[in-house]
Structure formats: structure tokens, C-alpha cells
C-alpha positions in Angstrom: 197.0 188.8 193.1 194.3 190.7 192.0 192.6 193.5 194.2 188.8 192.8 195.3 188.0 195.9 193.8 189.1 194.6 190.0 187.3 191.1 190.3 184.3 192.9 191.1 184.8 195.5 188.2 185.5 192.3 185.9 182.6 190.3 187.3 180.4 193.6 186.3 181.6 193.9 182.9 180.7 190.1 182.3 177.2 190.5 183.3 177.2 193.7 180.9 178.4 191.5 178.1 176.2 188.9 179.0 172.9 191.0 178.7 173.8 192.5 175.3 174.2 189.4 174.0 170.9 187.9 175.7 169.4 190.9 174.2 170.7 190.5 170.4 169.6 186.6 170.9 166.4 187.5 171.5 165.9 190.1 168.9 167.2 187.3 166.5 165.1 184.8 167.7 161.6 187.4 167.4 162.6 188.1 164.1 163.1 184.4 163.2 159.7 183.7 164.6 158.5 186.6 162.8 159.7 185.0 159.3 158.2 181.6 160.5 155.0 182.9 160.9 154.7 184.9 158.1 155.9 182.0 156.1 153.4 179.7 157.9 150.5 181.8 157.6 151.4 182.2 153.4 151.6 178.5 153.1 148.0 178.1 154.9 146.8 180.6 152.6 147.9 179.2 149.2 146.3 176.0 150.7 143.1 177.2 151.3 143.5 178.7 147.5 144.0 175.6 146.3 141.3 173.3 148.2 138.9 175.7 147.1 140.1 175.6 143.3 139.4 171.7 143.7 136.5 172.2 145.2 135.3 174.6 142.6 136.3 172.3 139.8 134.2 169.8 141.2 131.3 171.9 141.4 131.5 172.5 137.8 132.6 168.9 136.9 129.2 167.8 138.7 126.9 170.6 136.9 128.1 168.9 133.7 127.2 165.3 134.7 124.1 166.0 136.5 122.7 169.3 135.0 122.1 171.0 138.9 124.7 171.6 141.5 124.9 169.8 144.7 122.7 170.7 147.8 124.8 171.5 150.9 125.4 168.7 153.4 125.1 168.7 157.2 128.0 170.5 159.1 126.9 169.1 162.1 127.4 165.3 161.1 130.8 164.3 162.8 133.5 162.9 160.5 133.1 159.4 161.6 129.0 159.6 160.3 127.8 158.0 157.5 126.2 161.4 156.3 129.5 163.3 156.6 129.9 165.1 153.1 126.6 163.5 151.5 124.2 166.3 150.0 120.9 166.8 151.0 118.8 164.1 150.2 115.7 166.4 149.0 117.5 167.7 145.5 115.5 170.8 144.7 114.7 171.8 148.4 117.8 170.3 150.3 115.7 169.9 153.5 113.1 167.7 154.4 115.3 164.7 154.4 118.1 162.7 155.9 120.6 164.3 155.6 118.9 168.3 155.0 121.0 171.4 154.8 121.6 173.1 157.9 120.2 176.7 157.2 117.8 178.2 154.9 116.1 181.8 155.0 113.0 180.8 154.1 112.8 181.2 150.4 115.9 179.9 148.4 119.0 180.8 149.7 120.1 177.0 151.7 123.7 177.0 153.4 125.2 174.0 155.3 128.9 172.7 154.4 130.6 171.3 151.0 129.2 168.0 150.2 132.8 166.4 149.7 131.7 162.7 149.2 128.8 163.5 146.8 131.2 165.7 144.9 133.8 162.8 144.8 136.4 164.5 146.6 138.5 162.6 149.8 137.4 164.2 153.7 140.6 166.3 153.2 139.1 168.9 151.2 136.0 169.4 153.6 138.8 171.1 156.1 140.7 174.3 155.5 144.1 174.4 156.6 142.6 175.9 160.3 140.5 172.4 160.4 137.4 174.6 159.6 135.1 173.1 157.2 133.9 175.0 154.2 130.6 176.6 154.2 128.8 175.9 151.1 125.1 178.1 150.3 123.5 177.6 146.9 120.0 178.7 145.6 117.9 175.9 146.0 116.1 176.1 142.5 119.8 175.2 141.0 119.7 171.9 142.8 116.4 170.5 141.2 116.3 168.3 138.1 117.6 169.9 135.1 118.3 173.2 136.6 120.8 174.5 134.3 118.3 173.7 131.4 115.3 175.3 133.0 117.3 178.1 134.0 119.7 179.3 131.1 122.8 181.3 130.8 120.5 184.2 129.6 118.2 183.8 132.5 117.1 186.9 135.1 115.2 184.9 137.5 117.7 182.9 139.0 120.4 183.7 141.4 119.2 184.4 145.5 122.1 185.6 147.0 124.0 188.8 147.8 127.3 189.5 148.2 128.6 192.5 149.7 132.2 194.3 149.6 132.1 195.7 153.1 133.4 198.9 152.4 130.8 201.0 154.9 131.1 200.9 158.6 132.5 198.4 160.2 129.2 198.3 162.7 126.6 197.1 159.9 126.2 195.1 156.5 126.4 197.9 153.7 128.6 198.8 151.2 128.4 198.0 147.7 126.5 194.9 146.4 129.4 192.9 144.4 126.3 190.9 142.9 122.5 190.4 143.8 122.1 187.3 141.7 124.5 184.7 143.2 123.8 181.0 142.7 126.3 179.6 144.8 129.2 180.5 147.3 131.9 178.4 148.6 133.8 180.3 151.9 136.4 179.3 154.5 135.8 181.0 158.1 139.9 181.7 158.1 142.6 181.2 160.3 140.2 182.3 163.7 137.8 179.7 162.7 134.8 181.8 163.7 131.3 179.8 163.2 133.1 176.9 161.4 131.9 173.3 161.8 135.1 170.9 163.0 135.8 167.7 162.8 133.2 166.6 165.8 130.4 168.8 164.1 130.3 171.4 166.6 130.5 175.2 165.6 134.1 177.1 166.7 134.3 180.0 168.8 136.8 182.5 168.6 134.5 185.1 170.4 134.2 187.1 166.6 132.6 190.8 166.9 133.4 191.8 163.9 130.4 192.5 162.2 131.1 191.1 158.7 132.1 187.9 160.1 129.2 187.6 162.0 127.1 188.3 158.8 128.7 185.2 157.1 128.6 182.9 160.0 124.8 184.1 160.6 125.9 183.4 164.2 126.9 185.7 167.2 130.2 185.9 168.7 129.5 182.8 170.6 129.2 180.7 167.3 125.2 180.3 168.2 123.0 180.8 165.1 121.0 183.4 164.5 118.4 184.2 161.6 120.1 182.8 158.1 119.6 185.3 155.4 121.2 185.6 151.6 123.4 187.9 152.6 127.0 187.5 152.6 130.6 189.9 152.8 133.9 189.5 150.8 136.5 191.7 151.0 140.5 191.4 152.0 141.6 190.6 155.5 141.1 193.9 157.7 142.3 194.9 161.0 139.6 197.0 162.3 141.4 197.1 166.2 145.0 196.4 166.4 144.3 196.1 170.4 141.4 193.8 170.1 142.0 190.9 167.3 138.2 189.6 167.7 137.4 192.9 165.6 139.5 191.8 162.7 137.9 189.7 159.6 139.6 186.9 157.7 136.9 185.4 156.1 137.6 184.1 152.3 134.6 183.8 150.1 134.3 182.7 146.3 131.0 183.2 144.8 129.2 182.2 141.6 127.2 183.4 138.9 124.9 181.3 136.2 127.2 182.4 133.9 129.8 180.7 136.1 129.1 177.2 135.2 129.1 177.2 131.4 129.3 174.1 129.2 129.0 173.8 125.2 125.0 173.8 125.4 125.0 177.3 127.3 127.7 178.4 124.5 125.6 177.7 122.2 122.2 179.4 123.9 124.2 182.5 124.6 125.4 183.5 120.9 
């Protein structure tokens, strides 16, 4: 018969082994979850790029067919609305009708969301992989009738938006301007989705405190709209504070110049 001391020793050894096994399993699970998270993030980034490619191609096709770019759609309409994805009714101004673009800087820059129905795209292309609607801003003059004839590829008077690279401080919009004559831009508000219109037409708040994200959404950290202007920021995702993710930047921006929308007529003119 085993002594009580031997039995207790064996039990203690068994618990030690169990603890080691559980520790190893925890590490394995953490590693697997990390790989799954990375793969999921990578897949989402590929998906947002694919959708933006399709939107870009649709804008180019629209320009070829209509000689102009579409007005932004009103992002506050829910997916169930008849106006969901329809460009602003008054081309050339994009305001004053129903529907109308959500934002104007009082000059030439107009903002809202991608008018997917006007572009002939399915509802799926209204949303990025994080269920935020793609933002769309445009120089309103390029939405008018025969705009691409009026503003030829050599024109120096078209293009109202400035796109900054965010290379300076994280507390003020600055850095180098990539361009000051963008005629259009498309943006995903990224994984955190701060400022993005959702299915319901309500803007999402993730509590972002990143100054570049707040500039892009022209809103505060509750996603309440602030003064809209012609400035946007494009740069890779950044982590400005490892302890506070609300200071991170994850917006995805594409911008377009007049020369981004060429056709055979433009090529002839530019020679």
C-alpha cells in the first residue's frame, strides 16, 4: 500500500504537469488567434482595395458616357430609402435638390458618399468590409454638363481639394500637400469606421482622437459634424499611441486629378 506522503507527491506532480500543459495550450491558442486575426485583416484590406478599384472604374466609365463626374449621394438615407446611392439631383452644384450632397465648403468642394446606384453598382459596393459607406468628395464644377469638355486635361482652373501626407505633428493638419488640385476623392474610414455612414444612415463613432481622422471625417470624436472644408489626409496606417488606440489612423484614401480621367479626346488635346 502507498504511503500518504507518496500519494500527495504524485498528486502535486500531476497538477504541475497540468499547469504546464495549460500554459502551452494558451500559447498555442494565442498564436493561432494572432495568425487568424492577421489573415482576417489582410483579407479585409484586399477587399477594400478591390471595391475601390471597381468604384474607380465605374467613375471613369461614367465620365466617358456623360462627360462629367456624378455628384455625391446623401449618406444619411438608409439602405431601404429610394434615394440610397442616388447622386445629388442638381448637377453642377450637387445641392438644393432631393437628394443632395451632405457637405459643402461654401465654395467648390462637395462631399457625401459614393452614388453606387447612379454608377450602376450593386448595394454591396456602397460599403467597405467594416460596414461603413465609402465617402466621396468632388469639385462640383466637374459634375456639370460637358464638364470634361469645359475643363480640358491642360486646364489649370479645375481641382478644389488638397490632399496632405500627414508628415508633420499628430496634433495639427500639416505636412506636405500631395496635391492642391484634386477633382475627386474616395475614402474608406477604415477598420475603426469613425465618421462613416452605416446601413441606417447614422454616422459611426469609435471615439477617434486622431487629428488626421477627424480632419477626414470633418467631425469630432463623437462623429458630430464640424466645419467641412477642402482638406483631406492620406498616409499609411499609423499607431501614435500603443496604449490608446483612439489615437491611431486607419483611413484609406484615393484621390484623382483631371488627368486621372482621360479618354481619346483628351489624348488628342494633350498632344
